[in-house]
MIPA-738943 format. One line per 4 residues: number of its first residue (from 1); for each residue x, y, z of N, C-alpha, C, O. Coordinates in steps of 0.2 Angstrom, whole numbers. Atoms other than C-alpha are relative to their C-alpha. Layout:
MIPA-738943
NUM	X/Y/Z/X/Y/Z/X/Y/Z/X/Y/Z | ...
This chain:
MIPA-738943
1	-7/-1/1/-124/-88/152/2/4/-6/6/9/-5 | -2/-3/6/-123/-82/134/-2/8/1/2/12/-1 | 2/-7/-1/-133/-66/139/5/4/4/7/9/3 | -5/-3/-4/-121/-63/153/7/2/-3/10/7/-2
5	-6/-1/4/-106/-65/142/0/6/-5/4/10/-5 | 1/-6/5/-113/-53/129/1/7/4/4/11/1 | 0/-6/-4/-116/-40/142/7/2/3/9/8/4 | -7/-1/-4/-98/-42/150/5/2/-5/10/5/-3
9	-5/-1/5/-89/-40/133/1/8/-1/-4/11/-1 | -1/-7/2/-81/-23/129/4/1/-6/8/-4/-8 | -4/-1/6/-74/-15/114/8/0/1/12/-2/-3 | -7/0/-2/-57/-12/123/2/-7/0/8/-9/-2
13	-2/7/-1/-56/-31/127/1/-3/-7/6/-6/-9 | 0/3/7/-60/-36/109/6/3/-4/9/-1/-8 | -5/-3/4/-48/-23/101/7/-2/3/11/-3/-1 | -7/3/-3/-34/-29/113/2/-7/-3/7/-8/-5
17	-1/7/2/-36/-47/108/2/0/-8/6/-3/-10 | -1/0/7/-37/-43/89/7/3/-1/10/1/-6 | -7/-3/2/-21/-32/90/5/-4/2/10/-5/-2 | -5/5/-1/-11/-45/99/0/-6/-5/5/-8/-7
21	0/6/5/-17/-59/87/3/3/-6/6/-1/-10 | -2/-2/7/-13/-48/72/8/2/1/12/0/-4 | -7/-1/0/4/-42/78/5/-5/3/11/-5/2 | -3/6/-3/9/-57/88/4/2/7/7/-2/10
25	-4/-3/-6/16/-46/103/-4/5/4/-8/9/1 | 4/-5/-5/8/-37/118/3/7/-1/-1/12/-2 | -3/-7/0/21/-22/116/-3/3/-7/-4/9/-7 | 2/-3/7/16/-20/97/-7/2/0/-9/7/-2
29	7/-2/0/-2/-21/101/-1/6/4/-6/10/3 | 1/-6/-4/0/-8/115/1/6/-4/-2/11/-3 | -1/-6/4/8/4/103/-5/2/-5/-7/7/-6 | 5/-2/5/-5/2/90/-6/3/3/-10/7/0
33	6/-2/-4/-19/5/103/1/6/4/-3/9/6 | -1/-6/-4/-10/19/112/-1/-1/7/-3/4/11 | 1/1/-8/-10/11/129/6/-4/2/11/-5/-2 | -6/3/-3/3/2/140/-1/-8/-1/-7/-10/-2
37	0/8/1/7/-17/138/-4/-3/6/-8/-7/4 | 4/3/-5/0/-21/155/-8/1/-1/-12/-3/1 | 7/-1/1/-17/-13/150/-2/-5/-5/-8/-7/-5 | 2/5/5/-17/-24/135/-1/-7/3/-6/-11/2
41	0/6/-3/-13/-39/145/-6/-1/4/-10/-6/4 | 6/0/-5/-27/-35/158/-6/-1/-5/-11/-5/-3 | 6/1/4/-40/-33/144/-1/-7/-3/-6/-10/-3 | 1/7/3/-36/-50/136/-1/-5/5/-5/-9/4
45	2/4/-6/-36/-58/153/-7/0/2/-10/-5/3 | 7/-1/-2/-53/-51/157/-5/-4/-6/-10/-7/-4 | 4/3/5/-59/-57/140/0/-8/0/-5/-11/-1 | -1/8/-1/-52/-75/143/-4/-2/6/-7/-8/6
49	3/2/-6/-60/-75/160/-8/0/-2/-12/-4/1 | 7/0/1/-77/-70/153/-2/-6/-5/-8/-8/-4 | 2/5/4/-77/-83/139/2/-7/3/-1/-12/0 | -2/6/-3/-69/-96/150/4/-5/-5/3/-11/-4
53	-4/3/5/-58/-101/136/7/3/-2/7/9/-1 | -6/-4/2/-40/-98/131/0/2/-7/-3/-1/-11 | 1/-3/6/-39/-86/117/6/1/-4/6/2/-10 | -7/0/3/-20/-85/114/4/-5/2/4/-7/8
57	-5/5/-2/-6/-97/113/6/3/-2/7/7/-6 | -6/-3/2/12/-92/114/4/-6/-4/5/-11/-2 | -4/4/5/22/-100/99/7/3/-1/7/8/-4 | -6/-3/1/40/-96/101/0/7/4/-2/7/10
61	1/-7/-3/41/-77/104/-6/4/-2/-6/10/-1 | 6/-3/2/24/-74/97/-6/-3/3/-6/-9/4 | 7/2/-2/6/-75/102/-4/-1/-6/-3/2/-11 | 5/2/6/-6/-84/90/-7/-1/3/-7/-4/9
65	7/1/-2/-25/-85/92/-1/-8/0/1/-11/-4 | 3/7/0/-32/-102/97/-6/0/-4/-8/5/-7 | 6/1/4/-47/-109/88/-6/5/3/-9/9/-1 | 5/-5/-3/-58/-99/100/2/7/-1/-2/11/-2
69	-3/-7/1/-47/-84/98/-2/2/-7/-3/8/-8 | 1/-2/7/-49/-84/79/-8/1/-1/-9/6/-4 | 7/-1/1/-68/-85/81/-2/7/3/-5/11/0 | 1/-7/-3/-67/-69/92/3/5/-4/-1/10/-5
73	-3/-5/5/-55/-60/80/-5/1/-6/-5/7/-8 | 5/-1/5/-67/-63/66/-6/4/1/-8/8/-2 | 6/-4/-2/-81/-56/76/2/7/1/-2/12/-1 | -2/-7/-1/-71/-41/80/1/4/-7/-1/9/-7
77	0/-3/7/-68/-38/61/-7/2/-2/-8/8/-5 | 7/-2/2/-87/-38/58/-2/6/4/-6/10/2 | 2/-5/-4/-90/-27/73/3/7/-2/0/12/-2 | -3/-6/3/-77/-14/67/-3/2/-6/-4/8/-7
81	4/-2/6/-85/-14/50/-6/3/1/-8/8/-2 | 7/-3/-1/-102/-11/57/1/7/3/-3/11/2 | -1/-6/-3/-95/3/68/2/5/-6/0/11/-5 | -2/-5/6/-87/11/52/-6/2/-4/-6/8/-6
85	6/-1/4/-103/9/43/-5/5/4/-7/10/0 | 4/-4/-4/-112/18/57/3/7/0/-1/12/-1 | -3/-6/1/-99/32/57/-1/3/-7/-2/9/-7 | 1/-3/7/-101/34/38/-7/3/-1/-8/8/-4
89	7/-3/0/-120/36/40/0/6/4/-4/11/1 | 0/-6/-4/-117/49/53/3/6/-4/1/11/-4 | -4/-5/4/-104/58/43/-4/2/-6/-4/8/-8 | 4/-1/6/-116/57/28/-5/6/1/-7/10/-3
93	5/-5/-2/-128/68/38/3/7/0/0/12/0 | -3/-7/-1/-115/82/39/2/3/-7/4/9/-7 | -2/-2/7/-111/83/20/7/1/0/11/-2/4 | -7/-1/1/-94/90/15/2/6/4/8/8/3
97	-2/-5/-5/-93/103/29/4/-3/5/6/1/10 | -4/3/-5/-83/91/39/1/-8/-2/0/-9/-8 | -2/8/1/-78/72/41/7/-1/-2/11/3/-2 | -7/3/1/-63/62/37/0/-5/-6/-4/-8/-7
101	-1/4/6/-56/53/22/7/-4/1/12/0/3 | -6/4/-1/-43/39/24/2/-3/-7/-2/-6/-10 | -3/2/7/-32/36/8/6/-4/1/11/-2/5 | -6/4/0/-20/22/6/4/0/-7/0/0/-12
105	-4/0/7/-6/23/-8/6/-5/1/9/-5/6 | -6/4/0/7/11/-13/6/5/0/5/11/-3 | -5/-5/-1/24/19/-10/2/3/-6/5/9/-6 | -2/-3/6/28/22/-28/-5/6/-2/-3/10/-6
109	5/-5/1/12/33/-29/2/7/4/-1/12/3 | -1/-6/-4/20/45/-17/3/6/-4/4/11/-1 | -3/-5/4/28/54/-31/-5/5/-4/-3/9/-7 | 5/-4/3/11/61/-37/-6/1/5/-9/6/5
113	7/0/-4/-3/57/-24/0/5/5/-5/8/5 | 0/-6/-5/2/70/-11/-2/6/-3/-6/10/0 | 2/-7/4/0/84/-24/-8/-1/-1/-11/5/0 | 7/1/1/-17/77/-28/-4/1/6/-9/4/6
117	3/-1/-6/-22/76/-10/0/7/2/-5/9/6 | -1/-7/-2/-16/93/-7/-5/5/-4/-8/9/-1 | 5/-4/4/-27/100/-21/-7/-1/3/-11/3/3 | 7/1/-2/-42/91/-14/-1/4/7/-6/6/8
121	0/-3/-7/-38/98/4/-1/7/-1/-5/10/3 | 1/-8/1/-37/116/-3/-8/1/-2/-10/6/-1 | 7/-1/2/-54/113/-11/-5/-1/5/-11/1/5 | 5/2/-6/-62/105/5/4/1/6/6/-4/9
125	-5/-1/-5/-52/113/19/-3/-2/7/1/-3/12 | 3/2/-7/-64/107/33/0/-8/0/-2/-11/5 | 0/8/0/-62/88/28/7/-2/2/12/1/0 | -7/3/-3/-48/79/38/2/-6/-4/-2/-10/-6
129	-3/6/4/-37/68/28/5/-4/4/9/-1/8 | -5/4/-3/-27/53/33/3/-4/-5/-1/-7/-10 | -3/4/6/-14/45/22/4/-5/3/8/-5/8 | -4/6/-2/-6/28/24/4/-2/-7/1/-3/-12
133	-5/2/5/9/23/13/2/-7/1/5/-8/7 | -3/6/-1/14/5/11/1/-4/-7/0/-1/-12 | -1/3/6/19/-8/-2/-7/-3/-2/-12/-3/1 | 7/2/2/5/-17/-12/-3/-5/5/-9/-4/6
137	3/5/-5/2/-31/1/-3/4/6/-9/2/8 | 2/-4/-6/0/-18/15/-6/4/-2/-11/4/2 | 6/-4/3/-12/-7/4/-6/-5/0/-12/-3/1 | 6/5/1/-23/-23/0/-2/-2/7/-9/-2/8
141	3/2/-7/-24/-27/19/-4/6/2/-9/4/6 | 4/-5/-2/-30/-10/22/-7/0/-3/-12/2/0 | 6/1/3/-43/-12/9/-5/-5/3/-11/-4/4 | 4/6/-2/-49/-29/15/-3/2/7/-8/0/8
145	2/-1/-7/-50/-23/33/-4/6/1/-6/8/6 | 4/-6/0/-60/-7/28/3/5/4/0/9/7 | -3/-5/-4/-47/3/36/1/7/-4/3/12/-1 | -1/-6/4/-46/16/22/-7/0/-5/-10/-5/-6
149	6/-1/5/-60/23/10/2/-1/-7/-2/-5/-10 | -2/1/7/-50/23/-6/8/-1/0/11/0/5 | -7/2/1/-33/17/-12/2/2/-7/-1/2/-12 | -3/-2/7/-21/23/-26/5/-6/-1/10/-6/3
153	-5/6/1/-12/8/-33/0/-2/-8/-3/1/-12 | 0/2/6/-7/0/-49/-5/-6/-2/-11/-4/-3 | 5/5/1/-15/-17/-52/-5/-1/5/-3/-3/11 | 5/1/-5/-31/-19/-43/0/-7/2/2/-11/-1
157	0/7/-3/-34/-34/-32/-5/-4/-4/-10/-2/-6 | 4/5/4/-42/-50/-40/-5/-3/5/-10/-6/4 | 3/4/-5/-48/-57/-23/-5/4/4/-8/2/9 | 4/-4/-4/-58/-42/-17/-5/3/-5/-2/6/-11
161	5/-4/5/-74/-35/-26/1/7/1/0/10/7 | -2/-7/0/-69/-17/-30/-4/4/-5/-6/1/-10 | 1/-5/5/-74/-2/-39/6/4/-2/9/7/3 | -7/-3/2/-59/5/-49/-1/4/-6/-5/3/-10
165	0/-4/6/-56/19/-61/7/2/-1/11/3/3 | -6/-1/2/-41/22/-71/2/8/1/-2/12/-1 | -2/-7/0/-31/38/-67/5/2/-6/4/7/-8 | -4/-2/5/-18/37/-80/6/-6/-1/6/-11/3
169	-5/5/2/-3/27/-88/5/0/5/7/5/8 | -5/1/-5/11/20/-77/5/-4/-3/5/-10/-3 | -6/3/4/27/16/-87/5/-3/5/7/0/10 | -6/2/-4/41/5/-79/6/-1/-5/5/-4/-11
173	-6/0/4/59/5/-85/5/-3/4/5/-4/10 | -6/1/-4/76/0/-81/5/6/0/6/9/-6 | -4/-6/-1/88/13/-75/7/-2/2/8/-7/5 | -7/1/-2/107/14/-73/3/7/1/1/12/-1
177	-4/-6/0/120/26/-69/3/3/-7/3/-2/-11 | -1/-2/6/125/37/-83/6/-3/-4/7/-3/-10 | -6/3/3/142/29/-85/0/-7/-1/5/-11/-2 | 0/7/1/136/11/-86/1/-2/-7/-1/1/-12
181	-2/2/7/143/1/-101/-6/-2/-4/-6/-2/-10 | 6/1/5/125/-3/-107/-4/6/-2/-8/6/-7 | 3/-6/3/120/15/-109/2/2/-7/8/1/-9 | -1/-1/7/118/20/-127/-1/-6/-5/-1/-5/-11
185	2/5/4/114/3/-133/-7/-2/0/-11/0/4 | 7/3/0/98/-5/-139/1/-7/1/4/-11/-2 | -1/7/-3/96/-21/-129/-6/-4/-1/-11/-2/0 | 5/5/-1/87/-37/-130/-1/-1/8/4/0/11
189	0/1/-8/80/-41/-112/5/-5/2/8/-4/8 | -5/5/-2/92/-56/-112/7/3/2/11/0/6 | -7/-4/-1/107/-43/-112/0/2/7/6/4/10 | 0/-2/-7/102/-39/-94/2/-6/5/4/-4/10
193	-3/5/-4/107/-56/-88/7/1/2/11/3/-1 | -7/0/-2/122/-57/-77/1/7/4/6/8/7 | -1/-7/-3/120/-38/-72/-3/0/7/-9/-3/8 | 3/-1/-6/117/-34/-54/-6/4/0/-6/10/-2
197	6/-4/-1/99/-28/-50/-1/1/8/-1/-4/12 | 2/-2/-7/94/-19/-34/-8/-2/0/-12/1/-4 | 7/3/0/77/-27/-29/-5/4/5/-2/5/11 | 5/-2/-5/61/-20/-20/-1/-6/4/0/-12/2
201	2/6/-4/55/-31/-6/-6/-4/-2/-9/-2/-7 | 6/5/2/43/-46/-7/-6/4/2/-6/7/7 | 7/-4/-1/25/-39/-8/0/6/-4/-6/9/-4 | 0/-6/4/30/-25/-19/-3/-2/-7/-1/-6/-10
205	3/1/6/20/-23/-35/5/0/-6/5/-3/-11 | -6/-1/4/36/-17/-44/4/-6/-1/6/-8/-6 | -5/6/1/46/-32/-40/-4/-6/-3/-1/-9/-7 | 3/6/3/32/-44/-45/-1/1/-8/0/-4/-11
209	0/-2/7/31/-35/-62/6/-2/-3/7/-5/-8 | -7/1/2/50/-36/-64/1/-8/-1/3/-10/-6 | -1/8/0/50/-55/-60/-4/-3/-5/-2/-8/-8 | 4/3/5/36/-59/-72/3/2/-7/4/-3/-11
213	-3/-2/6/45/-49/-86/6/-5/-1/8/-7/-6 | -6/4/0/62/-58/-82/-2/-7/-1/2/-11/-5 | 1/7/1/54/-75/-81/-3/-1/-8/-1/-6/-11 | 2/0/7/45/-72/-98/6/0/-5/5/-3/-10
217	-5/-2/5/61/-66/-107/6/-5/2/11/-4/-2 | -6/4/-2/73/-79/-98/6/4/2/12/2/1 | -6/-4/-3/83/-65/-90/2/-3/7/-2/-4/11 | -3/2/-6/94/-71/-76/5/5/3/11/5/2
221	-4/-5/-3/100/-56/-66/4/-3/6/3/-8/9 | -4/1/-7/113/-56/-52/-4/4/5/-4/10/4 | 5/-3/-5/102/-52/-37/5/4/5/9/1/8 | -4/-4/-5/110/-37/-27/-4/0/6/-7/-4/9
225	4/-1/-7/102/-30/-11/-7/1/-1/-10/3/-7 | 7/0/0/84/-31/-7/-1/7/4/0/7/10 | 1/-7/-3/78/-13/-3/-7/2/0/-10/2/-5 | 7/-1/0/61/-8/3/-2/7/-1/-7/10/2
229	1/-7/1/62/10/-3/3/2/-7/8/1/-8 | -2/-3/6/62/18/-20/6/5/0/10/5/-4 | -6/-5/-1/73/32/-14/6/-3/1/11/0/-2 | -6/3/-1/86/21/-7/3/-4/-6/9/-4/-8
233	-2/3/6/86/11/-23/3/5/-5/8/3/-8 | -3/-5/4/89/26/-33/7/3/2/11/3/-3 | -6/-2/-2/103/32/-23/5/-5/-1/11/-4/-3 | -5/5/1/111/15/-24/2/-1/-7/8/-2/-9
237	-2/0/7/110/15/-43/4/6/-2/9/5/-5 | -4/-5/2/117/32/-44/7/-1/3/12/1/-1 | -7/1/-3/132/26/-33/3/-6/-4/9/-7/-2 | -3/5/4/135/12/-46/-1/-7/3/3/-11/1
241	1/7/-3/129/-3/-35/-4/-5/-4/-5/-10/-2 | 4/5/4/118/-10/-49/-5/4/-4/-6/10/-4 | 6/-2/4/103/-8/-61/-6/0/4/-6/-4/10 | 6/1/-3/85/-6/-56/-6/0/-5/-5/4/-9
245	6/-1/4/68/-9/-63/-5/3/4/-7/1/10 | 4/-5/-4/57/5/-57/-5/3/-4/-5/3/-10 | 5/-4/3/42/15/-61/3/6/-2/7/9/1 | -3/-6/3/47/29/-73/-2/6/4/1/11/4
249	2/-6/-4/37/41/-61/4/1/6/5/7/8 | -5/-1/-6/49/38/-47/7/3/-2/10/5/3 | -6/-2/2/64/42/-57/0/6/-5/5/8/-8 | 0/-6/5/58/57/-68/5/5/2/8/8/-3
253	-5/-6/-2/68/70/-58/7/-2/-2/11/2/-4 | -7/2/0/84/60/-58/2/-1/-8/8/1/-9 | -2/1/7/83/56/-77/0/7/-3/5/9/-7 | 0/-7/2/79/75/-80/7/3/1/9/7/-3
257	-6/-4/-2/94/81/-71/7/-4/-1/12/-2/0 | -6/4/2/106/67/-78/3/-4/5/9/-7/4 | -3/5/-5/109/57/-62/-1/-7/-1/2/-11/1 | 1/7/2/101/42/-69/-2/0/-8/-4/5/-10
261	1/0/7/99/36/-87/-5/-7/-1/-4/-12/2 | 4/5/2/85/25/-94/4/-5/-5/6/-2/-10 | -3/5/5/92/9/-103/-5/-1/-6/-11/-1/-4 | 4/2/6/85/6/-121/-1/-7/0/3/-10/-4
265	1/7/0/78/-11/-118/-7/-2/-4/-12/1/-3 | 6/2/3/66/-20/-130/-5/-2/4/-4/-5/10 | 6/1/-4/48/-22/-123/-1/5/5/-6/4/9 | 1/-5/-5/51/-8/-112/-1/7/-3/2/8/-8
269	3/0/-7/43/3/-105/-6/-5/0/-9/-6/-5 | 7/3/-2/30/-9/-98/-5/5/2/-3/8/7 | 5/-5/-2/15/1/-97/-6/-3/4/-10/-7/1 | 6/2/-4/3/-2/-83/-4/6/1/-3/12/-2
273	4/-6/-1/-10/10/-76/-1/1/7/-1/-4/11 | 1/-2/-7/-13/19/-60/-8/0/1/-12/2/-4 | 8/1/-2/-31/16/-52/-1/3/7/3/3/11 | 3/-1/-7/-41/23/-38/-5/-5/1/-9/-7/-3
277	4/7/-1/-49/8/-30/-3/1/7/-1/4/12 | 3/1/-7/-62/6/-16/-4/-7/0/-6/-9/-5 | 3/6/-1/-70/-9/-9/-8/1/-2/-11/5/0 | 7/-1/3/-87/-12/-18/-5/1/5/-10/4/5
281	5/0/-5/-97/-15/-2/1/5/5/-3/6/9 | -1/-5/-5/-90/0/7/-5/6/-1/-5/8/-6 | 4/-6/0/-102/14/11/5/6/1/8/7/6 | -4/-5/0/-93/30/7/-4/6/3/-10/8/1
285	3/-6/-3/-96/46/17/0/5/-6/4/4/-11 | 0/-5/5/-99/62/6/7/2/-1/9/3/-7 | -7/-1/1/-80/67/9/3/-5/-4/7/-4/-9 | -4/6/3/-74/50/4/-3/-1/-8/2/-2/-12
289	3/0/7/-86/50/-12/3/5/-4/5/4/-10 | -3/-6/3/-79/67/-16/7/-1/-2/9/1/-7 | -7/2/1/-61/61/-14/0/-5/-6/5/-4/-11 | 0/5/5/-65/46/-25/-1/3/-7/3/1/-12
293	1/-4/6/-72/57/-39/5/4/-2/7/5/-8 | -6/-5/2/-58/70/-38/5/-4/-3/8/-2/-8 | -6/4/2/-45/56/-40/-1/-2/-7/3/-3/-11 | 2/3/6/-54/48/-54/0/6/-6/2/4/-12
297	0/-6/6/-57/65/-64/6/4/-1/7/6/-6 | -5/-5/1/-42/75/-60/7/-3/2/12/0/2 | -6/3/-2/-29/62/-54/6/1/-5/12/2/-3 | -5/0/6/-20/62/-71/4/6/0/10/7/-2
301	-3/-6/0/-16/80/-69/7/0/4/11/5/3 | -6/0/-5/-3/76/-55/5/-5/-1/10/-5/2 | -5/5/2/6/62/-64/7/4/-2/6/9/-6 | -6/-3/3/25/66/-67/-1/0/-8/-3/-5/-11
305	1/-1/7/26/72/-85/5/-5/-4/11/-4/-3 | -4/4/4/33/58/-96/-2/-1/-7/-8/-1/-9 | 2/1/7/34/56/-115/4/-5/-3/10/-6/-1 | -4/5/3/39/42/-126/4/3/-6/2/7/-10
309	-4/-2/5/54/45/-138/4/-6/-2/8/-9/1 | -4/5/3/61/32/-150/0/-6/4/5/-10/5 | 0/6/-4/55/18/-139/3/0/7/3/-5/11 | -3/-1/-7/62/25/-123/-5/5/4/-10/8/0
313	4/-5/-4/54/36/-109/5/5/2/10/4/5 | -4/-6/-3/61/53/-105/-5/5/3/-11/6/1 | 5/-5/-3/54/67/-95/0/6/-5/4/7/-9 | 1/-6/5/47/82/-105/1/6/3/0/11/0
C-alpha cells in the first residue's frame, strides 16, 4: 500500500495542497500556482483519495490543514528544499554564465537596493534576477522557506541560523512637516507624547524599533493611521496629518528639498545597520554567491548619503 501511495503522488498534488494550506483559499492558491481553481481542487481531491485521509478542513471561510494535512505540508517543504538544492547543484555546473538569483528586501531597503542590484546586473548580464519586497516578517518567511538566496534587511533573525554581513549604518529619525510647532526645538523624547504618529503596519521592523524606543522613554503618542507604505506615510506627514518615525534613508530626498524636516530629539538618530543575510544551510549557486559577495563588499556605495550634524541627521 505504501509503495503504491508513493508512486501515485505527484508534485502538482503536493504543491496544490501546500498552497491551499498556506493561503487558506483555493482561489488564492490557484493564483499563486498559475492555474485555475478547479485544477487546484482536483489535485487536492486526488491527493486525499490517494492517502484515504482528509487533508483539509474548512474553518469559517478558510481552509486549514488537518493533522494528516500538516504532515503532508511539512513533507512538501522538505521536498521543495531538496529540489532547490538539486537546481543549485546543477546551476553550479554552469558558473556565472547563467542562472538565477532571488533577493528579498524589506520595503525600507527599496531606496538603495535596486541600484545595487542594477550594478550587479550590469556586471553579470546573463544572470537572471528576481526581487521580492515585503515587510520584515514577510522577508523572514522567504528566508525560512528557502524561497530566496539572500535578503537585505536591518536586524537579522534570531530564530534562523544565518550568515550575515554588515552593509552599512541605518539611522532612524522622527520627521515632521516644516511648519510643525516642534521644528527648531531640542526635544526630550517625552516631548513627543500626545502628538499624532503615523504608524507602519504590524510586522514592520521600523514599527518594532519605534515601539521599543517609546516604551523605554515613556513616550505616549496619539496613534494616527496605520499605513503599510513608507511612501504613503511620507506624503501624509507632508500633508500635516502627523509625525512619523522612519528610516533616514527613506526620507533623504524629502529632507534635502525641504518637504520634510527632521526633529532634533535626544537619543536620535537611533543607529541600526543594514545586513545582507542568507540561511546558513542553504547551498548557493555561483551567481547567488557572487551576489552575496557583491552586496557585502559594495552595498554601502548605494546607501543614501547621510551625515550627522549637531546631533541631527541631514542629507549631504
